[in-house]
C-alpha positions as CSV (number, residue, x, y, z in Angstrom):
1,M,19.4,-15.1,3.2
2,S,17.1,-15.1,6.2
3,L,17.1,-12.5,8.9
4,A,16.0,-15.2,11.5
5,A,18.2,-15.4,14.6
6,P,19.8,-18.6,15.6
7,P,17.1,-20.6,17.5
8,Q,19.5,-21.5,20.3
9,D,19.7,-17.9,21.5
10,P,16.5,-16.7,23.1
11,H,17.7,-13.1,23.4
12,A,18.3,-12.6,19.6
13,P,15.5,-10.6,17.9
14,R,14.0,-12.5,14.9
15,F,11.9,-9.8,13.2
16,R,14.2,-6.7,13.2
17,V,17.1,-6.0,10.9
18,R,20.3,-7.6,12.1
19,P,23.0,-9.7,10.5
20,P,23.0,-13.4,11.3
21,A,26.2,-13.0,13.3
22,N,28.9,-10.6,14.5
23,W,28.7,-6.9,15.2
24,M,26.2,-4.3,14.1
25,N,25.9,-0.6,15.0
26,D,24.5,2.5,13.3
27,P,21.9,2.2,10.6
28,N,23.1,4.0,7.4
29,G,21.6,5.2,4.3
30,P,17.9,4.1,4.4
31,F,16.9,4.4,0.8
32,R,14.1,3.4,-1.5
33,W,15.0,2.2,-5.0
34,R,13.0,0.4,-7.7
35,G,10.2,-0.5,-5.2
36,R,12.5,-1.8,-2.4
37,Y,13.6,-0.3,0.9
38,H,17.3,-0.6,1.5
39,L,19.0,-0.4,4.9
40,F,22.7,-0.3,5.4
41,Y,24.5,-0.6,8.7
42,Q,27.8,-0.5,10.4
43,H,29.0,-4.1,10.5
44,N,32.1,-6.1,11.6
45,P,31.8,-9.4,9.6
46,D,34.5,-11.1,11.6
47,A,33.6,-10.7,15.3
48,P,30.9,-9.4,17.6
49,V,32.9,-6.3,18.6
50,H,33.3,-2.8,17.3
51,A,36.2,-3.0,14.9
52,N,36.9,-3.5,11.1
53,V,33.7,-1.6,10.2
54,H,32.1,-2.4,6.8
55,W,28.6,-1.5,5.5
56,G,26.2,-4.4,5.8
57,H,23.1,-4.4,3.7
58,A,19.5,-5.7,3.8
59,S,16.4,-4.8,1.7
60,S,12.7,-5.2,1.8
61,P,9.7,-4.7,-0.5
62,D,7.4,-3.8,2.5
63,L,9.3,-3.2,5.7
64,A,8.3,-6.6,7.0
65,H,10.1,-9.1,4.7
66,W,13.9,-8.4,4.9
67,E,16.6,-10.1,2.8
68,H,20.4,-9.9,3.4
69,H,22.7,-8.9,0.6
70,P,26.5,-9.1,0.3
71,I,28.5,-6.5,2.2
72,A,28.1,-3.1,0.4
73,L,31.2,-1.2,1.4
74,T,34.6,-2.7,2.4
75,P,37.6,-0.8,3.7
76,T,40.2,-0.2,0.9
77,P,43.8,-1.1,1.8
78,G,45.8,2.1,1.6
79,G,42.7,4.1,0.9
80,P,40.9,6.9,2.9
81,D,38.6,4.3,4.5
82,E,41.2,1.6,5.2
83,A,40.4,1.6,8.9
84,G,36.6,1.7,8.5
85,C,33.7,2.7,6.4
86,W,31.8,4.7,9.0
87,S,28.4,6.2,9.0
88,G,26.7,8.2,6.2
89,C,23.7,8.2,3.9
90,V,22.6,7.1,0.4
91,V,21.2,9.5,-2.2
92,D,20.0,9.3,-5.8
93,D,22.7,11.2,-7.8
94,G,21.4,11.6,-11.3
95,G,19.9,8.1,-11.4
96,V,22.8,6.5,-9.6
97,P,22.5,5.4,-6.0
98,T,25.5,6.9,-4.2
99,A,26.7,6.3,-0.7
100,V,28.1,9.3,1.1
101,Y,30.1,8.1,4.1
102,T,32.8,8.7,6.6
103,G,36.2,7.2,5.7
104,V,38.6,6.5,8.5
105,D,42.3,6.0,7.9
106,R,44.9,4.4,10.1
107,D,46.0,7.7,11.6
108,H,42.7,9.3,12.4
109,S,42.1,10.9,15.8
110,G,38.3,11.5,15.5
111,L,38.5,13.3,12.2
112,G,37.1,11.4,9.2
113,T,37.0,12.2,5.5
114,I,33.8,12.3,3.3
115,C,33.9,9.5,0.8
116,L,31.6,8.4,-2.1
117,A,30.7,5.0,-3.5
118,R,28.5,4.4,-6.5
119,A,26.1,1.5,-7.2
120,A,27.8,-0.5,-9.9
121,D,24.5,-1.3,-11.6
122,P,21.7,1.2,-11.0
123,D,19.3,-1.2,-12.8
124,D,19.9,-3.9,-10.2
125,P,17.0,-3.5,-7.7
126,A,19.1,-5.4,-5.1
127,L,22.0,-2.9,-5.4
128,T,24.5,-5.6,-4.5
129,D,27.7,-4.1,-6.0
130,W,29.2,-0.8,-5.1
131,T,32.3,1.0,-6.4
132,P,34.1,3.5,-4.1
133,L,35.7,6.6,-5.5
134,P,39.4,6.6,-4.7
135,T,39.6,10.2,-3.4
136,P,37.5,11.8,-0.7
137,V,35.3,14.7,-1.6
138,V,36.2,16.4,1.7
139,T,39.5,15.6,3.3
140,G,38.7,17.0,6.8
141,P,37.0,19.8,8.7
142,P,37.2,23.4,7.7
143,E,40.0,25.6,8.9
144,G,39.7,27.9,11.8
145,L,37.0,26.1,13.8
146,D,39.3,23.9,15.9
147,V,37.2,20.8,15.1
148,V,38.4,17.6,17.0
149,M,35.4,15.3,16.0
150,Y,34.2,15.2,12.4
151,R,32.0,12.5,10.9
152,D,28.6,11.2,9.7
153,P,27.5,13.1,6.5
154,F,23.8,13.5,5.8
155,V,22.5,14.9,2.5
156,F,19.2,16.6,2.2
157,R,17.3,18.8,-0.3
158,H,16.1,22.4,0.3
159,D,14.5,24.7,-2.3
160,G,15.6,22.4,-5.1
161,R,19.3,22.3,-4.1
162,R,21.3,19.7,-2.3
163,W,23.0,20.3,1.0
164,A,24.8,18.2,3.6
165,L,25.3,18.1,7.4
166,V,28.3,16.7,9.2
167,G,28.5,16.0,12.9
168,A,31.3,17.8,14.8
169,G,32.8,18.6,18.1
170,H,35.2,21.4,18.9
171,A,38.3,21.6,21.1
172,D,36.4,23.8,23.7
173,G,33.8,21.1,24.2
174,T,31.1,22.7,22.0
175,P,29.2,20.2,19.8
176,S,27.9,21.4,16.4
177,V,26.4,20.5,13.0
178,L,28.3,21.8,10.0
179,L,26.6,22.7,6.8
180,Y,27.9,22.1,3.2
181,D,26.7,23.0,-0.2
182,C,27.0,19.8,-2.2
183,D,24.6,20.3,-5.1
184,D,27.4,18.7,-7.1
185,L,28.2,15.6,-5.0
186,T,31.9,15.7,-6.1
187,D,32.3,19.4,-5.2
188,W,31.6,20.2,-1.5
189,R,31.8,23.8,-0.2
190,F,31.6,24.7,3.5
191,A,28.6,26.9,4.2
192,G,28.9,27.5,7.9
193,V,27.6,26.1,11.2
194,L,23.9,25.1,11.0
195,L,23.7,25.0,14.8
196,D,25.9,24.4,17.9
197,G,25.5,23.7,21.5
198,R,25.5,27.3,22.5
199,D,22.1,27.8,20.9
200,P,19.7,28.6,23.7
201,A,17.1,26.0,22.6
202,A,19.7,23.3,22.2
203,A,21.3,24.1,25.5
204,A,18.0,24.0,27.3
205,V,17.1,20.6,25.9
206,F,20.5,18.8,25.7
207,G,22.4,20.5,28.5
208,D,26.2,20.7,28.3
209,R,27.3,17.1,28.8
210,A,27.7,16.3,25.0
211,T,31.0,17.3,23.5
212,G,30.0,16.2,20.0
213,W,26.9,15.7,17.9
214,E,27.0,12.6,15.8
215,C,24.8,11.3,13.0
216,P,22.9,14.6,12.3
217,Q,19.6,14.1,10.4
218,L,17.3,16.8,9.1
219,Y,13.9,16.2,7.6
220,A,10.8,18.2,6.7
221,T,7.3,17.3,8.0
222,R,4.0,17.4,6.2
223,G,3.3,20.7,7.9
224,G,6.4,22.3,6.6
225,E,8.3,22.2,9.9
226,W,11.9,20.8,10.1
227,V,13.3,18.3,12.6
228,L,16.9,18.1,13.5
229,V,18.0,14.9,15.1
230,V,21.4,14.5,16.7
231,S,23.2,11.7,18.7
232,L,24.8,13.1,21.8
233,W,28.4,12.0,22.2
234,D,30.4,12.7,25.4
235,G,33.4,10.6,24.6
236,D,31.1,7.6,24.2
237,P,27.6,7.3,22.8
238,W,25.2,8.8,25.3
239,T,21.7,9.4,24.1
240,T,19.7,11.0,21.3
241,G,17.8,14.3,21.0
242,Y,15.7,16.3,18.6
243,L,14.8,19.9,17.9
244,T,11.9,21.1,15.8
245,G,11.8,24.5,14.1
246,R,12.4,26.4,10.9
247,L,15.1,26.2,8.3
248,N,15.6,29.8,7.4
249,N,16.4,31.2,4.0
250,D,20.0,31.6,5.1
251,L,20.1,27.9,5.9
252,R,20.3,28.4,9.7
253,F,18.1,26.3,11.9
254,S,15.8,28.2,14.4
255,A,14.6,25.8,17.0
256,R,11.3,26.2,19.0
257,A,11.0,22.9,20.9
258,G,12.9,19.7,21.5
259,G,13.5,16.7,23.7
260,L,14.9,13.3,24.0
261,L,14.3,11.2,20.9
262,D,14.0,8.0,23.0
263,H,13.8,7.8,26.8
264,G,15.4,4.3,27.0
265,R,19.0,3.5,27.5
266,D,19.6,1.3,24.4
267,F,18.9,3.5,21.4
268,Y,21.4,5.6,19.4
269,A,22.4,6.9,16.0
270,P,19.0,6.9,14.3
271,A,18.8,7.3,10.5
272,V,15.9,8.9,8.6
273,L,14.4,8.2,5.2
274,Q,12.4,11.2,3.9
275,E,9.5,9.9,1.7
276,P,7.1,12.1,-0.1
277,D,4.3,11.7,2.4
278,R,6.2,10.7,5.6
279,A,9.6,10.2,7.3
280,L,10.8,6.8,8.6
281,M,13.4,6.3,11.3
282,W,15.5,3.4,12.5
283,G,17.8,3.4,15.5
284,W,20.6,1.1,16.7
285,S,19.9,-0.8,19.9
286,W,23.2,-1.9,21.4
287,E,23.7,-4.8,23.8
288,A,23.3,-4.0,27.5
289,R,25.9,-6.7,28.2
290,E,29.6,-7.3,27.5
291,Q,30.8,-7.1,23.9
292,G,31.5,-10.5,22.5
293,E,29.5,-12.3,25.1
294,T,27.7,-14.2,22.3
295,G,28.3,-14.6,18.6
296,W,26.3,-11.5,17.7
297,A,25.8,-7.9,18.9
298,G,23.4,-5.1,18.0
299,V,20.0,-4.8,16.3
300,L,18.0,-2.1,14.5
301,T,14.7,-1.0,16.0
302,A,11.4,-1.3,14.3
303,P,10.8,1.4,11.7
304,R,9.1,4.4,13.2
305,V,7.0,7.1,11.4
306,V,8.1,10.5,12.8
307,D,6.3,13.8,12.5
308,V,5.6,16.8,14.7
309,H,2.7,17.8,17.0
310,P,1.3,21.3,16.9
311,D,3.1,22.1,20.1
312,G,6.5,21.2,18.5
313,A,6.9,17.8,20.3
314,L,7.8,14.8,18.2
315,R,5.1,12.5,17.0
316,V,6.3,8.9,16.7
317,T,4.4,5.7,15.9
318,P,5.4,2.3,14.6
319,A,5.3,2.0,10.8
320,P,1.8,0.6,9.9
321,E,3.6,-2.1,7.7
322,L,4.5,-3.9,11.0
323,H,0.9,-5.2,11.1
324,R,2.1,-7.7,8.5
325,L,4.0,-9.4,11.3
326,R,1.0,-10.1,13.5
327,A,-0.5,-13.5,13.7
328,A,-3.9,-13.9,12.1
329,E,-5.7,-13.8,15.5
330,P,-4.7,-12.1,18.8
331,F,-3.6,-14.2,21.7
332,V,-5.2,-11.9,24.2
333,T,-8.2,-9.5,24.0
334,A,-8.9,-8.8,27.6
335,P,-6.9,-7.9,30.8
336,A,-6.4,-11.4,31.9
337,R,-3.3,-13.5,32.6
338,A,-1.8,-14.9,29.5
339,A,1.4,-16.6,28.5
340,L,3.6,-14.3,26.4
341,P,5.5,-15.5,23.3
342,A,9.1,-14.5,22.7
343,A,8.0,-11.8,20.2
344,Y,4.7,-9.9,20.4
345,D,2.9,-6.7,19.6
346,L,0.7,-5.6,22.6
347,T,-1.5,-2.5,23.0
348,V,-2.9,-1.4,26.4
349,S,-5.3,1.5,26.8
350,A,-6.4,2.7,30.3
351,R,-8.5,5.4,31.8
352,G,-7.3,4.8,35.4
353,D,-4.0,3.8,37.1
354,T,-3.0,0.5,35.4
355,T,-0.1,-1.9,35.9
356,V,1.0,-4.2,33.1
357,S,3.3,-7.1,34.1
358,L,5.4,-8.6,31.2
359,L,7.9,-10.8,33.0
360,R,8.1,-12.6,36.3
361,S,11.2,-14.0,38.1
362,A,11.3,-17.1,40.1
363,S,11.3,-15.0,43.3
364,G,8.0,-13.4,42.2
365,A,9.5,-10.0,41.1
366,E,7.9,-8.5,38.0
367,L,8.9,-6.3,35.1
368,T,6.1,-3.8,34.9
369,V,4.8,-0.9,32.8
370,R,2.6,1.5,34.9
371,L,0.1,3.9,33.2
372,D,-1.2,6.9,35.0
373,P,-3.5,8.9,32.6
374,G,-4.3,11.6,35.1
375,E,-0.6,12.4,35.7
376,G,0.4,11.7,32.1
377,T,3.1,9.3,33.1
378,V,4.3,5.8,32.0
379,T,6.9,4.0,34.2
380,L,9.0,1.1,33.1
381,D,10.2,-0.7,36.2
382,R,12.8,-3.5,35.5
383,G,14.4,-3.5,38.9
384,D,14.8,-7.2,39.1
385,W,16.6,-7.3,35.7
386,P,19.4,-4.9,36.6
387,R,21.8,-3.2,34.2
388,A,25.5,-2.5,34.6
389,E,24.6,1.1,35.3
390,A,21.8,2.4,37.6
391,G,18.6,0.4,37.2
392,A,16.2,3.1,38.2
393,P,12.7,3.0,36.6
394,V,12.3,4.9,33.4
395,V,9.5,7.5,33.7
396,V,8.0,9.2,30.6
397,H,5.9,12.3,30.9
398,V,3.2,13.1,28.3
399,P,0.2,15.5,28.5
400,P,-2.4,14.1,30.9
401,D,-5.6,12.9,29.3
402,E,-8.7,10.8,30.0
403,E,-7.1,7.8,28.3
404,L,-3.5,6.7,27.9
405,T,-2.4,4.1,25.4
406,V,0.9,2.2,25.3
407,R,2.0,-0.1,22.6
408,V,4.7,-2.6,23.4
409,L,6.8,-4.3,20.8
410,V,9.0,-7.1,22.1
411,D,11.3,-9.2,20.0
412,G,13.7,-11.4,22.1
413,S,15.7,-9.0,24.2
414,L,14.5,-5.9,22.4
415,Y,11.7,-4.0,24.2
416,E,10.2,-0.9,22.4
417,L,7.5,1.1,24.2
418,F,5.4,3.7,22.3
419,V,3.6,6.0,24.7
420,G,0.7,7.2,22.7
421,D,2.4,9.0,19.8
422,R,4.5,11.2,21.9
423,A,7.4,9.2,23.4
424,T,9.3,6.0,23.0
425,V,11.4,3.8,25.3
426,T,13.9,1.3,23.9
427,E,15.6,-1.1,26.4
428,R,17.3,-4.5,26.2
429,V,16.1,-7.1,28.8
430,Y,17.8,-10.4,29.0
431,H,15.5,-12.9,30.7
432,R,16.9,-15.8,32.8
433,P,16.1,-19.5,32.1
434,D,13.7,-19.6,35.1
435,D,11.9,-16.3,34.3
436,I,8.2,-16.6,33.2
437,R,6.9,-14.6,30.3
438,E,3.4,-13.9,31.5
439,L,1.0,-11.0,30.9
440,S,-1.0,-9.6,33.7
441,V,-3.0,-6.3,33.4
442,T,-5.1,-4.4,36.0
443,P,-8.8,-5.0,35.3
444,G,-10.6,-2.2,33.5
445,A,-8.0,-1.6,30.8
446,T,-8.4,-2.5,27.1
447,V,-5.9,-5.0,25.9
448,T,-5.0,-6.6,22.6
449,G,-1.9,-8.6,21.8
450,W,-0.6,-10.5,18.8
451,E,2.3,-12.9,18.5
452,L,4.8,-11.9,15.8
453,V,5.1,-14.5,13.1
454,P,7.2,-14.7,9.9
455,P,5.2,-12.8,7.3
456,T,4.0,-14.4,4.1
457,H,4.5,-12.9,0.7
458,G,1.5,-11.6,-1.1
């Protein structure tokens, strides 16, 4: 089944993972099996609203060609997941791909259970059939911690043993990540609190607004450092953050640096795939418009390679496999006016103050990206394309340098900006029928842009 969006909807991304219709939210369980990448995601197959959550499923041999598969996980009537198969991960359990996910029953009040589902045929490279276990491996949070939010298991390996994180929030408003020993996936044992919001580094980076940390992810970098990623929940999804540091022998996380994972307003609940030589990340980009306004809602971002700079800041770049989506020849190679296609991959490098215009309204207002290498700032100004909330420009700060490079990936309404390899901005922009997609760049910059086209196999 093709991932292409309905042609009548100019806002629908065509080259990112999304179901052909209805609701999508968190990416779940990115997993590589028998030469294919698998991505699962929260999905309502019946309507473009957040309800009736299943696990959708797509796979790819190369991160560019994606194919839909039948729904992987479906709520079980009368079971622990009867009100939803919520977020989790997928692991190789003795040669059997196994989904570890949050089950929600009809009476839940923020507290999920931890459920398992096994691939029915591990020899099937498409992993199309899954069998849920009837009983949760964890029925709720540990006693004595006054946990009021509990969900989103993530399994990782450390020193040859398997452990798991679960996102949590406590009655006093403190968010935390709980740790479990789950070397035997059917026998989980609580091992303490990995980190909570009272940690000085976490408090300095995240503040005290979040009352829960959702979708915790933990991965190791090539240099041996660890990165903890959390989605900050304050009663609703808010934003995402990261901490870099050490995973001590006692399995406690010691943070040394951190920041926002994405500086835009339409990125949440990222999921990480740890590969031998890199870590890949996808995030959910929600709709910055009313639920149900069209026949679809939600899209996953482009895959990002994530690592750490020597100063502890996150290093993030688009996966190199995305070059497969570029047209054979660039549509622009100099800072001149050029018509922009609906989906493109644009790189601008500048040594002086530079303004990049990407969209122009009938009144002459422009959507711009301003680069200031001397100050180390990039500003996305979309003032004439307002949002429901405040539409102030998004300003990203990076170390000043002689040259500053921004890569812009646009696919329909999905805008992803990569500021060097130090920051990202994900926003949704819904152009109007009389808007003009036109590129204009201050003279003196270096510009190259490719239209995105359906990739060819081979």
